[in-house]
DRENKOL-518777 format. One line per 8 residues: number of its first residue (from 0); their letters; for each residue x, y, z of N, C-alpha, C. Coordinates in steps of 0.1 Angstrom, whole numbers. Last residue first. Layout:
N
NUM> a> X,Y,Z,X,Y,Z,X,Y,Z ~ ... $
//
This chain:
465
464> fkktfkfi> 54,-105,-150,61,-107,-160,67,-95,-165 ~ 34,-121,-128,44,-113,-128,50,-115,-144 ~ -1,-128,-120,11,-131,-129,18,-119,-131 ~ -27,-141,-98,-15,-130,-98,-4,-133,-108 ~ -59,-139,-87,-50,-146,-94,-40,-135,-97 ~ -79,-150,-62,-67,-142,-67,-58,-147,-77 ~ -113,-146,-42,-102,-157,-53,-95,-147,-58 ~ -129,-150,-13,-118,-145,-22,-111,-155,-30 $
456> lrdnerwr> -159,-148,5,-147,-156,0,-140,-149,-13 ~ -166,-125,34,-165,-132,18,-157,-138,16 ~ -188,-104,54,-174,-118,57,-179,-120,36 ~ -203,-84,60,-195,-87,48,-183,-96,47 ~ -212,-79,84,-223,-83,71,-217,-87,60 ~ -196,-69,99,-200,-83,101,-207,-87,90 ~ -190,-38,100,-186,-51,87,-188,-65,91 ~ -188,-29,125,-194,-25,111,-198,-31,100 $
448> gfhredkg> -169,-44,136,-182,-48,135,-195,-40,126 ~ -145,-33,134,-148,-47,126,-160,-46,126 ~ -151,-10,154,-142,-9,138,-148,-22,127 ~ -184,-5,164,-172,-10,167,-164,-9,153 ~ -211,2,161,-205,13,161,-188,8,163 ~ -222,-24,157,-224,-17,145,-214,-4,147 ~ -200,-50,174,-212,-43,174,-213,-30,162 ~ -184,-80,159,-188,-69,166,-200,-61,169 $
440> nfweyate> -165,-97,136,-176,-99,142,-177,-83,155 ~ -160,-109,98,-160,-100,110,-174,-104,120 ~ -139,-130,76,-152,-130,84,-151,-116,94 ~ -124,-144,48,-127,-134,59,-139,-133,68 ~ -106,-166,28,-120,-163,36,-118,-153,46 ~ -92,-172,0,-93,-166,11,-105,-166,19 ~ -64,-184,-26,-80,-187,-20,-79,-180,-7 ~ -45,-178,-53,-51,-175,-37,-64,-177,-32 $
432> asngegfk> -19,-186,-75,-35,-185,-73,-39,-184,-58 ~ 4,-173,-95,0,-177,-81,-14,-175,-79 ~ 33,-172,-115,21,-173,-112,19,-176,-101 ~ 60,-169,-118,57,-158,-118,43,-159,-116 ~ 59,-200,-136,69,-186,-137,63,-173,-130 ~ 40,-223,-126,47,-217,-134,59,-206,-132 ~ 25,-214,-97,28,-224,-105,33,-219,-116 ~ 15,-218,-58,27,-207,-68,28,-219,-83 $
424> yeysirha> -13,-208,-40,-3,-219,-49,3,-213,-61 ~ -24,-202,-7,-18,-200,-23,-14,-208,-25 ~ -54,-202,13,-39,-206,6,-36,-202,-9 ~ -63,-180,42,-60,-184,31,-50,-193,27 ~ -84,-163,66,-73,-174,65,-73,-175,46 ~ -89,-136,87,-85,-141,77,-76,-156,74 ~ -108,-117,110,-104,-132,107,-99,-134,92 ~ -114,-92,132,-115,-95,123,-106,-108,121 $
416> ndkksihy> -139,-80,159,-124,-88,155,-126,-89,143 ~ -146,-63,193,-146,-68,178,-135,-75,171 ~ -142,-56,217,-148,-71,216,-152,-71,200 ~ -132,-34,232,-144,-35,221,-148,-48,221 ~ -111,-44,243,-118,-39,250,-134,-38,241 ~ -97,-63,224,-97,-68,235,-109,-57,240 ~ -98,-67,188,-99,-58,198,-105,-60,212 ~ -79,-87,169,-86,-86,179,-86,-74,191 $
408> tvgysvkn> -72,-99,138,-71,-90,149,-83,-86,158 ~ -58,-126,127,-64,-122,134,-59,-110,141 ~ -47,-150,101,-45,-142,107,-56,-137,114 ~ -31,-178,84,-44,-170,90,-37,-160,99 ~ -21,-193,57,-17,-185,66,-30,-181,72 ~ 1,-217,34,-13,-214,39,-10,-204,52 ~ 16,-222,5,14,-220,15,0,-215,22 ~ 33,-242,-22,21,-240,-15,21,-233,-1 $
400> kdnidvkq> 59,-239,-34,48,-238,-40,32,-238,-30 ~ 78,-243,-14,82,-229,-26,67,-224,-31 ~ 56,-257,11,71,-260,1,69,-245,-5 ~ 43,-248,35,43,-263,31,56,-267,22 ~ 47,-225,52,52,-229,40,56,-238,40 ~ 23,-206,74,31,-220,72,32,-221,54 ~ 21,-180,96,22,-184,83,28,-198,83 ~ -1,-164,117,2,-179,114,5,-179,100 $
392> liyianrg> -4,-137,132,-4,-137,116,4,-150,121 ~ -26,-113,154,-16,-127,155,-15,-128,137 ~ -26,-90,179,-26,-92,164,-18,-100,165 ~ -49,-72,201,-40,-81,196,-39,-85,182 ~ -51,-42,217,-54,-47,204,-45,-61,204 ~ -55,-17,234,-56,-26,239,-62,-38,227 ~ -55,1,202,-59,5,217,-62,-9,224 ~ -50,2,176,-37,2,187,-41,4,198 $
384> lrtapdni> -69,34,161,-67,19,165,-57,16,172 ~ -95,54,176,-82,55,173,-80,37,176 ~ -119,58,184,-117,55,171,-102,51,167 ~ -120,57,212,-119,43,205,-120,46,192 ~ -119,82,222,-105,77,217,-107,67,212 ~ -148,106,205,-143,90,210,-130,86,208 ~ -149,141,204,-143,125,198,-144,119,209 ~ -164,161,211,-171,151,209,-166,139,206 $
376> tyapndkg> -150,186,221,-154,179,230,-161,166,226 ~ -138,209,207,-132,198,203,-137,186,212 ~ -140,237,214,-148,233,205,-145,221,198 ~ -127,238,238,-144,237,238,-150,235,224 ~ -99,216,248,-103,231,238,-121,228,235 ~ -89,195,257,-91,207,266,-95,220,258 ~ -81,161,261,-82,171,253,-90,180,262 ~ -54,147,286,-71,148,277,-70,160,271 $
368> elvwenay> -24,136,290,-34,145,291,-44,143,283 ~ -22,108,283,-8,116,293,-18,128,298 ~ -29,74,277,-33,92,276,-26,98,285 ~ -16,50,260,-17,53,277,-15,70,273 ~ -24,18,240,-23,36,245,-23,38,258 ~ -14,-10,227,-21,-2,236,-19,14,239 ~ -10,-40,212,-4,-28,211,-18,-21,222 ~ 13,-71,208,3,-64,214,3,-50,212 $
360> eatlkasd> 14,-98,182,21,-84,186,6,-79,197 ~ 32,-123,166,22,-119,176,26,-107,180 ~ 37,-145,143,40,-133,146,30,-131,158 ~ 50,-177,133,41,-173,140,46,-157,145 ~ 60,-198,107,64,-187,113,51,-182,119 ~ 67,-226,96,55,-223,103,60,-207,110 ~ 85,-242,73,84,-237,80,67,-231,86 ~ 78,-267,54,94,-258,55,93,-249,67 $
352> igsiglll> 67,-299,62,68,-283,59,79,-277,63 ~ 70,-324,67,65,-327,54,63,-309,53 ~ 81,-330,90,91,-329,82,83,-328,67 ~ 78,-313,120,69,-321,111,80,-318,96 ~ 85,-298,142,94,-308,136,88,-317,128 ~ 81,-282,163,75,-295,159,81,-305,153 ~ 103,-265,166,99,-271,178,90,-285,174 ~ 105,-257,144,115,-258,155,113,-269,162 $
344> nidyeagf> 78,-246,138,80,-259,133,95,-263,140 ~ 73,-220,147,73,-231,156,76,-246,152 ~ 96,-194,146,94,-209,138,89,-217,148 ~ 85,-162,158,90,-179,157,86,-187,150 ~ 83,-130,167,85,-140,154,90,-151,162 ~ 68,-105,187,77,-112,185,73,-124,175 ~ 63,-72,200,56,-84,195,72,-94,192 ~ 42,-42,208,57,-49,212,51,-65,204 $
336> vyniyrdd> 37,-7,207,32,-20,201,47,-29,201 ~ 18,21,216,30,12,221,24,-2,213 ~ 13,57,221,6,43,213,19,35,213 ~ 5,79,244,12,74,235,12,63,232 ~ -13,113,239,-12,99,244,0,93,236 ~ -33,140,243,-19,139,243,-18,123,249 ~ -63,143,225,-53,139,236,-39,136,232 ~ -68,177,208,-71,161,211,-59,156,222 $
328> khnepiny> -60,203,212,-75,203,206,-77,183,207 ~ -43,213,223,-51,207,238,-62,205,226 ~ -29,231,206,-37,237,214,-48,229,223 ~ -20,203,185,-20,218,188,-31,220,196 ~ -8,172,198,-21,180,188,-20,195,195 ~ 13,147,198,14,158,206,4,169,195 ~ 19,111,205,8,121,197,9,138,206 ~ 43,89,205,39,101,213,31,112,204 $
320> lieghwew> 50,57,200,46,68,193,43,78,199 ~ 69,29,198,59,41,207,62,49,197 ~ 77,-7,190,75,7,187,67,16,196 ~ 95,-36,185,86,-27,194,85,-14,187 ~ 108,-73,183,108,-58,180,94,-52,189 ~ 124,-101,179,117,-95,189,117,-79,179 ~ 127,-135,168,126,-119,166,117,-113,171 ~ 145,-165,178,132,-155,181,138,-142,176 $
312> kgsvtsfg> 166,-178,181,153,-185,172,144,-176,172 ~ 187,-160,195,182,-173,191,178,-173,179 ~ 172,-130,187,181,-134,197,177,-151,196 ~ 173,-99,169,175,-115,166,181,-121,178 ~ 150,-71,168,167,-78,171,162,-97,166 ~ 144,-37,163,139,-49,162,152,-60,160 ~ 125,-7,174,138,-10,176,136,-30,167 ~ 114,29,174,113,16,172,129,7,172 $
304> gailggki> 95,60,175,112,51,178,107,35,175 ~ 86,93,175,83,78,171,101,71,174 ~ 64,118,181,78,115,179,77,98,180 ~ 46,144,160,46,132,165,60,126,166 ~ 25,172,163,35,165,164,36,154,164 ~ -1,194,148,6,184,158,18,182,153 ~ -32,203,132,-19,206,129,-11,197,145 ~ -63,186,119,-56,190,129,-41,192,128 $
296> yvkeykte> -88,181,100,-74,175,102,-66,190,108 ~ -125,179,106,-111,188,104,-100,176,107 ~ -157,180,102,-145,173,102,-132,177,98 ~ -178,199,116,-167,199,108,-160,191,110 ~ -212,212,124,-201,205,128,-194,202,117 ~ -237,237,133,-228,232,124,-213,224,132 ~ -256,246,157,-259,237,145,-248,235,135 ~ -236,263,171,-245,257,177,-254,242,169 $
288> sakkilpn> -206,259,150,-217,267,154,-227,258,166 ~ -184,242,150,-182,254,147,-190,264,149 ~ -166,216,166,-184,223,170,-180,237,160 ~ -152,189,150,-150,202,155,-168,211,153 ~ -141,161,152,-151,166,147,-150,176,157 ~ -104,150,133,-115,150,148,-128,160,145 ~ -86,124,116,-95,137,118,-103,140,134 ~ -50,118,116,-68,111,122,-74,125,124 $
280> plyggyas> -28,128,110,-32,117,97,-50,116,106 ~ -17,162,114,-21,148,119,-31,140,110 ~ 2,184,92,-13,179,97,-11,162,106 ~ 31,190,115,27,191,104,11,187,105 ~ 65,171,120,56,185,126,44,185,111 ~ 78,145,137,71,149,125,62,162,130 ~ 112,121,144,100,135,149,96,141,136 ~ 127,91,149,117,101,141,110,112,147 $
272> lffdtnev> 145,64,150,140,73,161,133,85,150 ~ 154,27,151,151,43,140,144,51,153 ~ 174,-2,151,167,8,157,164,25,148 ~ 182,-34,151,182,-22,142,175,-10,151 ~ 211,-52,167,195,-48,167,194,-37,159 ~ 239,-60,161,228,-70,156,211,-67,158 ~ 249,-38,175,252,-51,179,238,-58,172 ~ 229,-13,159,242,-15,167,240,-30,176 $
264> tmkqkimy> 217,5,134,223,-6,134,235,-12,148 ~ 196,31,127,210,27,130,212,15,130 ~ 182,64,114,181,46,112,197,43,118 ~ 164,89,121,174,85,118,173,73,122 ~ 145,119,104,143,102,111,158,98,110 ~ 122,144,106,132,139,108,138,124,110 ~ 100,164,87,102,154,90,118,148,93 ~ 70,185,81,82,185,79,89,168,89 $
256> gidrfghq> 46,197,61,50,188,71,65,185,70 ~ 34,231,53,44,223,49,44,211,61 ~ 17,253,60,9,242,61,17,231,58 ~ 23,278,53,29,275,70,22,259,69 ~ 21,280,25,32,277,31,34,271,44 ~ -10,261,24,-4,274,25,13,269,29 ~ -32,245,21,-19,239,13,-11,250,10 ~ -60,231,39,-52,241,34,-38,235,33 $
248> ikkdeaqy> -88,213,34,-76,213,41,-68,226,32 ~ -126,222,42,-113,218,30,-98,222,38 ~ -141,197,64,-134,212,58,-121,213,51 ~ -168,178,57,-154,179,52,-150,193,54 ~ -190,182,81,-191,185,66,-173,188,69 ~ -210,163,97,-204,169,99,-196,167,87 ~ -250,162,111,-238,158,100,-226,165,102 ~ -269,156,133,-266,165,128,-251,157,118 $
240> sqgttpdt> -297,134,133,-285,137,139,-279,147,130 ~ -331,144,139,-321,135,135,-305,141,137 ~ -350,161,147,-350,146,155,-341,138,149 ~ -356,185,136,-360,176,129,-358,162,135 ~ -352,204,161,-364,203,152,-363,193,143 ~ -332,195,173,-342,196,182,-356,199,171 ~ -305,172,162,-311,185,156,-330,183,164 ~ -282,156,185,-298,155,176,-305,170,171 $
232> plnvgvln> -247,154,184,-260,154,186,-270,155,178 ~ -230,122,166,-231,139,169,-246,140,176 ~ -211,94,175,-227,100,174,-226,114,176 ~ -186,74,164,-189,87,170,-203,92,165 ~ -184,48,153,-187,55,170,-190,63,172 ~ -159,60,132,-171,53,134,-173,51,150 ~ -144,81,119,-149,82,131,-160,74,136 ~ -141,72,90,-129,75,98,-130,76,110 $
224> ydgtvamw> -168,74,84,-161,62,79,-147,61,89 ~ -196,83,107,-185,89,94,-174,75,94 ~ -227,68,112,-215,80,115,-204,82,104 ~ -232,34,106,-236,46,110,-225,59,116 ~ -224,20,74,-222,18,90,-227,35,91 ~ -214,9,47,-228,7,50,-225,9,68 ~ -193,10,31,-197,22,39,-208,23,45 ~ -185,-14,21,-179,-10,32,-183,3,41 $
216> rsseppir> -201,-15,0,-204,-22,12,-201,-18,21 ~ -204,20,-17,-198,6,-15,-204,-1,1 ~ -210,44,-22,-223,32,-28,-218,19,-20 ~ -191,60,-14,-205,62,-5,-216,48,-9 ~ -160,44,-21,-171,58,-22,-187,51,-16 ~ -135,40,7,-145,35,-4,-156,45,-7 ~ -109,63,7,-115,56,15,-127,50,4 ~ -74,73,9,-85,71,2,-93,59,9 $
208> skqfypmi> -60,94,29,-58,82,24,-75,80,18 ~ -52,130,20,-59,118,29,-58,105,23 ~ -25,152,21,-33,143,15,-38,136,25 ~ -8,179,20,-9,172,30,-22,164,21 ~ 25,190,6,13,189,2,3,176,14 ~ 49,193,10,43,206,12,29,202,10 ~ 72,177,35,57,173,28,48,184,24 ~ 107,168,37,94,179,36,83,173,27 $
200> rletsnng> 131,152,56,118,152,47,112,166,48 ~ 162,136,59,152,149,63,141,147,52 ~ 179,111,79,167,115,65,162,128,70 ~ 208,91,78,198,103,83,190,107,74 ~ 218,56,87,212,69,77,204,77,83 ~ 236,28,88,231,42,96,225,49,86 ~ 247,3,83,229,5,82,222,16,87 ~ 279,13,77,273,-3,80,256,5,77 $
192> ssyytwsg> 283,48,77,290,36,76,275,25,86 ~ 261,68,61,273,66,69,274,55,67 ~ 236,85,38,241,71,47,256,72,50 ~ 216,111,42,229,107,44,233,93,48 ~ 190,121,24,190,109,29,206,107,27 ~ 159,142,16,177,144,16,183,131,26 ~ 132,148,-1,142,145,8,155,144,7 ~ 99,160,-6,113,163,-9,122,157,2 $
184> qwvglkdp> 69,148,-16,78,153,-9,92,153,-13 ~ 34,136,-18,43,144,-21,55,149,-15 ~ 32,98,-12,35,110,-6,41,122,-15 ~ 19,70,-30,32,77,-25,25,89,-17 ~ 4,40,-15,-1,54,-22,11,61,-20 ~ -9,6,-15,0,16,-9,2,27,-17 ~ -38,-5,-10,-29,-7,-20,-23,9,-18 ~ -57,-33,10,-54,-18,9,-40,-15,0 $
176> dtphtgda> -78,-51,16,-65,-51,11,-61,-38,5 ~ -97,-44,36,-91,-55,38,-77,-56,32 ~ -107,-21,20,-103,-20,36,-97,-29,38 ~ -105,-9,-9,-111,-23,-6,-102,-24,10 ~ -99,19,-7,-115,13,-13,-115,-5,-12 ~ -75,29,4,-86,19,14,-98,17,6 ~ -48,32,-7,-60,36,-12,-65,25,-5 ~ -27,56,16,-28,43,9,-44,40,7 $
168> kairkaps> 1,69,31,-8,73,27,-14,55,21 ~ 22,74,60,19,70,51,6,69,47 ~ 17,83,91,20,91,79,19,86,63 ~ 17,58,102,2,66,102,6,77,91 ~ 36,45,112,35,40,95,19,52,95 ~ 40,44,139,51,52,129,44,53,117 ~ 26,19,146,18,34,150,28,45,145 ~ 17,-10,132,29,4,134,23,15,132 $
160> yltsigde> 13,-43,133,8,-29,133,16,-19,137 ~ 29,-65,118,16,-62,120,13,-49,121 ~ 59,-54,124,54,-61,117,42,-61,112 ~ 78,-22,134,69,-31,134,62,-41,126 ~ 92,-2,120,98,-15,121,90,-27,125 ~ 83,32,101,83,19,110,90,7,110 ~ 83,42,70,86,43,84,81,32,90 ~ 81,45,40,83,33,46,88,32,59 $
152> iykygviv> 62,62,18,66,64,31,68,48,40 ~ 66,62,-20,60,60,-5,71,59,7 ~ 63,94,-34,72,82,-32,64,78,-18 ~ 67,119,-56,58,114,-51,62,98,-46 ~ 94,142,-53,84,139,-60,73,129,-51 ~ 126,138,-51,115,150,-51,106,141,-64 ~ 159,134,-33,146,126,-39,136,135,-37 ~ 189,127,-30,181,135,-31,170,133,-37 $
144> dsdgikrk> 214,109,-11,200,108,-21,193,120,-22 ~ 249,108,-4,235,110,-1,226,109,-14 ~ 273,101,-7,271,92,-1,254,99,0 ~ 275,121,-37,283,114,-29,279,100,-21 ~ 241,119,-48,253,127,-46,261,126,-35 ~ 219,108,-70,228,108,-59,238,116,-59 ~ 186,115,-76,201,119,-76,208,119,-64 ~ 154,109,-85,166,108,-74,178,109,-83 $
136> lylqsqyi> 121,116,-84,131,119,-91,143,116,-82 ~ 87,97,-90,97,107,-83,113,108,-88 ~ 57,83,-83,64,90,-92,76,102,-87 ~ 38,57,-73,50,64,-72,52,70,-86 ~ 13,52,-87,12,48,-68,28,56,-65 ~ -6,70,-105,8,65,-105,9,63,-87 ~ -34,56,-123,-29,68,-112,-14,63,-107 ~ -67,50,-136,-53,48,-139,-48,60,-130 $
128> irsggyqd> -91,52,-118,-86,40,-130,-74,38,-130 ~ -94,72,-103,-94,58,-94,-91,49,-106 ~ -95,92,-114,-81,92,-110,-83,73,-105 ~ -122,88,-128,-113,96,-130,-103,90,-126 ~ -139,60,-112,-141,73,-120,-131,78,-117 ~ -148,32,-101,-135,35,-109,-139,50,-116 ~ -168,32,-84,-156,29,-75,-142,35,-84 ~ -195,30,-89,-189,44,-84,-175,44,-79 $
120> resgyqlv> -198,-4,-79,-204,7,-86,-195,19,-77 ~ -170,-29,-88,-179,-19,-75,-185,-9,-86 ~ -162,-39,-110,-179,-43,-109,-182,-31,-98 ~ -133,-26,-120,-141,-35,-114,-155,-30,-116 ~ -98,-17,-127,-112,-15,-134,-117,-26,-126 ~ -64,0,-133,-73,-7,-128,-92,-4,-133 ~ -34,6,-133,-44,9,-144,-53,-4,-138 ~ -5,24,-120,-18,13,-118,-27,16,-124 $
112> ldikteig> 31,27,-119,18,33,-127,6,20,-122 ~ 58,40,-110,50,29,-104,37,31,-111 ~ 88,53,-116,76,52,-125,67,38,-119 ~ 114,74,-110,106,59,-105,93,60,-109 ~ 145,82,-126,130,90,-123,123,72,-122 ~ 176,98,-120,169,84,-124,154,90,-117 ~ 202,113,-135,186,114,-125,179,103,-127 ~ 224,112,-152,226,110,-138,212,112,-128 $
104> atelwtdm> 209,119,-180,218,130,-169,220,128,-158 ~ 185,92,-170,190,104,-177,196,113,-171 ~ 163,62,-163,177,72,-161,180,82,-171 ~ 136,50,-150,142,58,-163,155,67,-160 ~ 120,22,-140,133,31,-136,134,38,-151 ~ 92,5,-132,101,8,-140,108,19,-137 ~ 63,-15,-128,72,-8,-122,84,-9,-128 ~ 26,-16,-132,41,-9,-142,51,-7,-130 $
96> llqtygqr> 0,-32,-130,10,-25,-124,19,-28,-131 ~ -36,-38,-132,-22,-40,-140,-14,-34,-135 ~ -62,-54,-120,-52,-45,-118,-39,-46,-125 ~ -97,-56,-115,-84,-63,-121,-75,-51,-117 ~ -122,-72,-96,-118,-64,-102,-103,-68,-105 ~ -160,-80,-83,-143,-83,-89,-136,-70,-97 ~ -186,-96,-67,-180,-87,-72,-164,-90,-79 ~ -218,-110,-56,-206,-112,-63,-199,-97,-71 $
88> fktddgrs> -240,-97,-46,-229,-102,-36,-218,-107,-43 ~ -250,-59,-44,-244,-70,-50,-232,-79,-45 ~ -257,-36,-36,-260,-48,-27,-254,-61,-32 ~ -249,-7,-33,-242,-14,-36,-245,-29,-30 ~ -255,15,-19,-268,10,-21,-261,0,-30 ~ -252,39,7,-245,33,-3,-259,28,-6 ~ -256,51,32,-259,61,21,-255,52,10 ~ -276,28,50,-262,37,47,-265,46,38 $
80> qsqnennk> -298,11,54,-293,28,62,-285,35,61 ~ -296,-6,39,-305,5,34,-306,17,46 ~ -275,-20,50,-272,-12,36,-284,0,34 ~ -277,-37,72,-272,-19,72,-273,-12,57 ~ -275,-62,62,-287,-55,70,-286,-37,68 ~ -265,-74,35,-263,-65,42,-271,-57,48 ~ -267,-112,35,-270,-97,29,-266,-88,43 ~ -234,-128,30,-246,-124,39,-256,-109,33 $
72> tfnygtai> -213,-136,18,-221,-145,19,-231,-139,32 ~ -199,-122,-10,-202,-116,1,-213,-131,3 ~ -172,-128,-31,-185,-134,-29,-190,-131,-15 ~ -149,-119,-57,-151,-124,-42,-167,-123,-45 ~ -119,-117,-75,-130,-121,-74,-134,-124,-60 ~ -91,-105,-92,-96,-106,-79,-107,-107,-80 ~ -62,-104,-108,-76,-106,-111,-81,-112,-98 ~ -33,-85,-117,-42,-94,-109,-52,-93,-108 $
64> wtwkaqkl> 0,-85,-130,-12,-84,-135,-24,-92,-125 ~ 27,-66,-135,18,-73,-125,7,-74,-128 ~ 60,-60,-147,46,-60,-146,39,-70,-139 ~ 89,-38,-151,79,-53,-146,68,-51,-145 ~ 109,-26,-174,96,-25,-166,92,-40,-163 ~ 129,-29,-191,135,-32,-179,122,-34,-171 ~ 120,-14,-216,124,-30,-218,123,-33,-201 ~ 110,13,-206,102,4,-212,108,-13,-209 $
56> akyfpnqk> 135,20,-201,127,18,-193,117,10,-194 ~ 148,18,-227,150,10,-218,144,10,-207 ~ 133,37,-242,134,26,-244,139,16,-234 ~ 139,60,-221,124,56,-224,121,46,-232 ~ 165,65,-231,162,60,-215,149,57,-218 ~ 184,53,-262,171,59,-255,167,56,-240 ~ 201,29,-265,203,40,-258,196,51,-255 ~ 184,11,-282,188,8,-269,197,21,-258 $
48> eqkeqgap> 183,32,-303,169,26,-294,173,20,-283 ~ 203,33,-316,205,45,-308,189,40,-299 ~ 210,7,-321,217,12,-313,212,25,-305 ~ 189,6,-339,184,-3,-328,195,5,-317 ~ 199,23,-360,188,25,-357,187,17,-342 ~ 224,15,-370,226,21,-362,209,27,-351 ~ 214,3,-401,225,4,-392,221,15,-384 ~ 177,-5,-399,188,-1,-408,197,4,-396 $
40> kesllddl> 166,-38,-390,168,-28,-385,178,-19,-394 ~ 158,-66,-404,165,-61,-397,164,-47,-398 ~ 137,-81,-418,133,-76,-407,144,-67,-400 ~ 157,-92,-439,149,-78,-444,143,-74,-432 ~ 171,-111,-422,178,-100,-431,171,-88,-434 ~ 150,-129,-418,157,-117,-408,164,-109,-412 ~ 146,-139,-447,133,-128,-440,142,-121,-424 ~ 171,-150,-447,165,-136,-455,155,-128,-451 $
32> ddikpmgq> 180,-171,-439,183,-161,-430,180,-147,-439 ~ 176,-191,-457,166,-193,-443,166,-180,-438 ~ 192,-187,-478,179,-186,-482,172,-185,-464 ~ 224,-173,-467,212,-180,-470,198,-178,-472 ~ 244,-146,-476,232,-149,-469,225,-157,-473 ~ 275,-144,-485,260,-138,-491,251,-147,-478 ~ 304,-137,-484,292,-140,-475,282,-136,-473 ~ 321,-141,-504,313,-130,-506,306,-126,-489 $
24> ssaaspfl> 325,-166,-504,336,-161,-504,330,-148,-500 ~ 296,-179,-515,302,-181,-500,315,-171,-495 ~ 295,-169,-539,286,-166,-527,292,-168,-511 ~ 318,-184,-549,320,-168,-553,310,-163,-541 ~ 311,-209,-550,324,-205,-542,323,-191,-541 ~ 288,-208,-566,287,-212,-554,296,-207,-543 ~ 275,-197,-592,290,-194,-585,290,-195,-571 ~ 250,-207,-598,260,-205,-608,275,-205,-605 $
16> ccllivps> 235,-203,-573,238,-216,-582,246,-216,-593 ~ 240,-179,-565,245,-192,-559,243,-203,-565 ~ 225,-166,-586,240,-166,-580,246,-173,-575 ~ 200,-177,-581,204,-179,-593,222,-179,-592 ~ 192,-166,-556,192,-180,-561,202,-187,-571 ~ 190,-138,-563,199,-143,-553,202,-159,-553 ~ 172,-135,-582,183,-131,-587,194,-139,-578 ~ 149,-143,-560,153,-150,-573,167,-147,-579 $
8> iiklkfes> 142,-125,-541,153,-140,-537,158,-143,-552 ~ 129,-107,-551,143,-104,-541,152,-118,-542 ~ 106,-116,-561,114,-109,-567,129,-105,-563 ~ 99,-127,-535,102,-137,-543,112,-131,-557 ~ 90,-103,-522,101,-117,-519,104,-123,-525 ~ 67,-100,-536,79,-91,-535,90,-97,-528 ~ 49,-117,-536,55,-116,-547,68,-105,-543 ~ 53,-138,-504,45,-124,-510,59,-128,-524 $
0> m> 50,-168,-494,58,-157,-497,56,-147,-506 $
//
């Protein structure tokens, strides 16, 4: 104990020894309580801190720390042919996520921050080291919520593949483990009886999802990352294929996106119906001149709907989306998916596991009218996802600590596929460790085939506090 504390304690000890009853009657502190007494904050200071909204937001924040390491099992044969040169077999990254609310003057502020760093070359610069995944203001007015800011879009109702979720954005620098990103928007949601709601949304700023940096193994493909399999004509003077330049996206008043969505529940069945107008999320190749090509995002409309219901031991769901491009620059098509979920352990009756839920979906596309615009003739519709594809996820919960899963996506027509098998163990409070292996098959010009050299073993540790 320091000299300073001794000078304070000495007269107190003397007083207690001389007048023990007086010390007790005056409520004098015990010697063991003095350190706590000396560390106490001045009267009113603690109360002010607790009333401070920033103090509350920090105290109630939920934190998640994730450490992920992975080992590629093959040499990437395409690496020397691509723009990238990150050929390391062992890589890893870590993330610290903060999730909290701040409330003041009847307005709630949602704050989700991500701090991350890793070994991948050119991956963690600028806004990729620290960024907000959500940051918006929310005001409740009667039966309505008004929101302004950067917020997730949670449209869609299908489990594994959702056509309606294409408006949502993600950080796809790790394509098989993407992180959700918000979308700048202003929205008004009215909640009526039950689970019914009506939402109006304005999106003034169109943004693209993030893709891996050029040095990443995930970029080791021919053609454009978003338009894999699309080969541009060859320059007769050089013998090399033309390259498509990214055309700058406009952000004027006429480029604002609009959306309306209706959700409802009728007799144990959930429905949604939505309509969107603005920039479409899938890029196209435009022929700007005889020797120049551009990757552009065109405007158009999307109409989507879906349902989810439970019948006995089965859960059934489905979605449909109608793509309406401007000026016939792309196909007019309907993308649909339907699927079901069932706990097969209800049939097997294995006493050693809690559940074995199997989810299976089938997605395809129906082209109503082909593109008819002289500047947009190159695109291959095979670049669009959800065309003649099967999605399967088998999850086995052995108990509340041990979980096993296997997932596969198989494109029937193009014969490319991706698989992932994993085991997760939960321990302590908020801790989990996961081991997974994923592998890919197909030709270079296919969505998953371009990654056939990227089979990898993954280790992931998560701690929530």
